[in-house]
N, C-alpha and C positions, 0 to 999 in steps of 0.2 A: 323053742316052742313055748316054754313057760314064760319067757319075756315077752313074746307077742301076745299071750293072753294076758299078762299084767297090764301092758300097755292098753290093750284093747278094755281092761276092767276100769283103768285109770280115765280112758275116754269116755265111758259109760258113767263112771261117779260125776265126772265135770259137767258132761251134759245135763244129768239129773240134778245135781245143783244148779245150773244155770236156768233150767226150768222152774226149780223150786223158788228161786229169787225172784224171776219174773213175774210168776203166778201171784205170790205173796205180795208184791209191790200194786200189781195192777188190780187183784181181786180183794184186796185187804186195805192196802194202805191208800190208794187214791180215793177209793169212794168217801174216806173221811174227810176229804178236802173238796170234791167236786164230782161231777158225774158228766156222762158224755153229752147230753142235753144243754148242760150249762157250757161247757166248753164250746159246742156248737153255736151257742147264742152269742158268746163273746166275739167267736170269729165273725159271724154274720154282722155283728156290729161294729166292725172296723171301719171306719172312712175310707174312701177311695185314695186320698192322700198316702194314708197308713199302709193301704195294701201295694201301692207303688214303691213307697220306701223298702217295704217288706221284700218285694220282689227283687229290688237292686241288691239289698244286704245278702239276700240268699245265692244271688246269681255270683256276686264276688266272694262271698265265703266258699262256695263251690270251687273257684279258681284258684284261690289263693295257695294252696300248697303244691299246685303245679310248679311254681317258681322256686320252691325248695328243692325239688326233683331236678328241675334244670340247672339250679346254682350247684347241685352236687354231682351231677353227670354232665361234664364237659361234652359239647358236640349233641346232646339231647334236644330235640326241637320242641316247641311248646306244645304243638299238637300231641307228640308222643307222651310228653307228660302229663296230659289231659287222660289220655287213655290210659295209661299204667295207674295213675293215681285213683281214678274214679273206678276201675276195674278191681284193684285190690283193696279199695274201702268197700266196696259192695262185699266181698268176702269176708272181710274182718268185721263188719256189722251183722253178719247173717249167721255164720256157723260159731259154735262153741271152739276155742282153740283156732278161728279163723285167722289170727295174725300170722301163725307158721304157714298156713296154706296161700295167705296174701303175699308174704314174702316169695314163695316158691313161683306163685304166678308172675309176681314183678321180675325174677330172674328170668322165667320163660320168654317174658315180653323183650326185655333188653337183649337176649341172646338173639332173638328173631331179627332184632333191627342192628345185630352186628357188634353190640358190646361184649366185651370178654366178661367171664366169671369175676375176674380179679376187679374190674371197674364197678360192676355190680355191687359188688360186695362192700366196696369203700363208699359208694353212694348210698347205699341203705344203711350202713353202720355210722356214717357222718351224719345223715338226716335223723337217724334215731338218737344220736347222742345230743345232735342241738336241740331235738323236740324235748328231750328229758331234762336238759338244762333251763329250758324255758319253762317247762311245769314246775322246776324246783324255785326259780326265779320268780316267776309271777306271784306266788303268795307273799313272798318277801317285799316285794313291790307294792302290792295290794295293802298289806298292812301296815308298811310306812306311809301310804298315802291317807290311809283311815286315821292312823296317829295324829295327822296334822288336822283332821275334820272332827275330831271327838276323841276322848280321851279312851287309850286303850284298857282292855281288861287284862287280868292276870293271865288268862287263858291265851289271849292274843298275842301278850308278850312271850310267852313259852312256845306257842306255835312259830312264832316269828325268829325267835333265837334258834329252835331247831332246824328251820328253813334255811338260816343264814348259814350254820354250820355245814348242813349237808350241801349246800350249793358252794361253799367256800372250798370243802374239801375235794368234791368232785372237779371243780375247775383245777385247783392245784396239782392233784394226781393227774389230770388230762395234759395240763401245759408240762409238768416234769416229764410225763412219757413221751412228749413230742420233742423235748428239748436233749433228751439223755437216753440212748438205747440201753446202758447200762442199768439205769432206772427202770425202764420199761421191763427188761429182762426179770430184775428183782421183783418187781411189782407182779408179773405175771406168775412168778414161781409162789410168791406168797399167797395169791389167789388160788392157785392150784391147790397149795396144802389146806386151805380153809375148805375149797370145795370137796377135797378129799374126806376132811373129818366129817363133814355133813352126810356124805354119802355112806361113810363108815356107820353112821347112825341108822340108816335104814338098808344096812347090809349089802351095799353096792360096792364094786372095785374101786380104789381110787384114781383119780385123774392124772394124765400126764401130759408134758410138753406145753403147759401154758405158757411160759416163759418164752417159748418159741412163737408161739402163737401172736402174743403180745407184740414182740419185735417185729413180725411181719405184718400186723396191723399198723404200726408205726411207720414202717418204712413205705406201705402202700398209701397211707392217709397224708402225710407230711406235707407232700406237693400240693395236694388238693387244699389243705388247710392253710398252708401259708399263702395261696394265691387267692383263695376266695372266700376265707372266713368272713370277711365283712358283707359279701352278698348272701351268705349261707344265714348269717345272723339276722340280718335285716328280712329277709324272706322268712324265716322261721316266725319273728316277732311278729310282723306283719299277719301271719297265717292264724296265730294266736288272738290277735287283737281283733281280727276280723270274726272269728267265732264269738268272740264276748261281745262285738258290736252288734251282730244278730240277736243275740241274748236281749240287748237293752232295746232294739227296735221291736223286738217281740212284747216285752214288758209294756212299753209306751203304747204299742197298737192297742193291747188289750185293756189298757187304761190305767196301769199300775203306775203311778206318778213318782217322781223323783222324790218327793216329800214323804212317801211311804216307803219306799226302798231307793235309796241313793245310790249314786253309781258307783260310789267308793265301797259301800256295802255290798253291791251286787258282785263287783271285781273279786272282793275277797271270797266270797261264796262261790264263784264261778272257778276260781283258781284251785280251790280246795276239791271241787267237783273234778276239776281236769285231773287232779291227783288220784282220784277214786279210779279213772279209766286204766291207771296201770295196775291194778289188781284184776288178774285175769279170770275173773268169776263169770262173766257173762259177756258176750259179744258187745264191743264197745261201751262196757259199764252199764247197759241198759238195765234199769230198775234202779240201780245204786246211783247214778248220776241223778234220775229224778227224784229220788228221795233226798239226796244232798242240798239240790236246789229248792225243791219246794218248802223243806224246813226250815233252811237257812233263810231264805226271804221272807217265808211268815214269821219267823222269828224277828226279823229285822223290823217287821212293821207292816208288810203288804197284807192285803186281804187276802184270806187263804183260798178261795174260789177262783180269784183273779190271777193269783200267782201260779196255781195249779194249771189254770187255761194256758197263761204265757209260757210255762215251761214245756207243756205238752207240744205246744205249737213250735217253740224252739226245737224240740227235740224231731219233731216231725219233718223240720226244713233242714237241719243239721245232720241228723242220724238216718232217718228213713228215706229222704228224697235221694241221696245218693246211692240206694240200692238199685231201683231201676234204672237211673243214670248209668250206674256201672255194669249193668247187665247189656244195657245197649253198646258201650265202649268196648266190652268184652267180645260181643257178638262181632263189632266193627274189626277188631284184631284178628280174629278167626278167620274172616273173609277177606280181608285187605291184604294184598301181597305186594304192593308197590312199594312199601317200605321195606321190605325184607332185605337182609343182608346176611353173608356168611359170618358166623361167630367170630370176633375178634378182628373185624374189619371195618368198624366205625371209625371215623375220622378222629384223629387227634389234635387238639388245639396246639399251635406252637408257642413255646416259653412255658407249659405246664408239664412238669414232671409226673408221669404216671408210671405205675408198674407194669412192665409189658406182659406178665405172666397172665 
């Protein structure tokens, strides 16, 4: 009973913190840069050509993560990927701690289409790992590109070094886990000891079985990664670059020129804003992402009001728009029975090793 009360208390604190951050950003921070009438004025001032390009970029960005799910879940149809992606994104963008609920919804949808819990777990974990690799790798790439266009500052060099180190360690550990079951076991046990020490600080019981869990993950993942790593990588990169492309289109549509904020500067700021979304303070990093993008691009040379308008337009199209779309796909899933299969009966592509459990 006490544990339930503690969890409820943590959820209340998390929700209150999310609300406080969002209120602080939109009622205190943003009015220092622009107001709603100015933003609407910039949007109404867009040319029809800009509106067409913006619509195409928005539609393409909405679709790109479908292909990540198709790549990580053999036999998943694109139409099914669209439903699970948009529905889970709507949940993650709406509720504090929505990522966990979004994962649970993804499991429910995959199960209704005949995919086993094991295959769903592998798909979600591999997609998440590749997504995090992209989030770590893109700032390094962006800083390298910027270094060729202008002398890098000490802060950028330090950030780049940290990014290279984090990405390198992550890739080396992941590759060694796939190559050696013994390493996977030892790494899992080490992670368990680290987690137990952290839990001891908050007076929680130690963990157990991490070595077995990592070995099981390796066994279930290795076939998929060996067969499809190139398609998963390509789909993940396209997804991240499409989101960045939408930001660039929004900047130009509002009137922020490349002379004011170069695409290289925008890429650096965008990639660090993407890292902010890994901090589970607000749903989808709302508030935090806006602050990062607006302050970064204003410091790079963009007019404050125009930059703020472009960022708000970008977030409306990339963060808010998926919510009603996801509600529609969720209702479609609840009503549509023609795709339903018994759990574990989804087809298995020939030649691809998948765990049978």
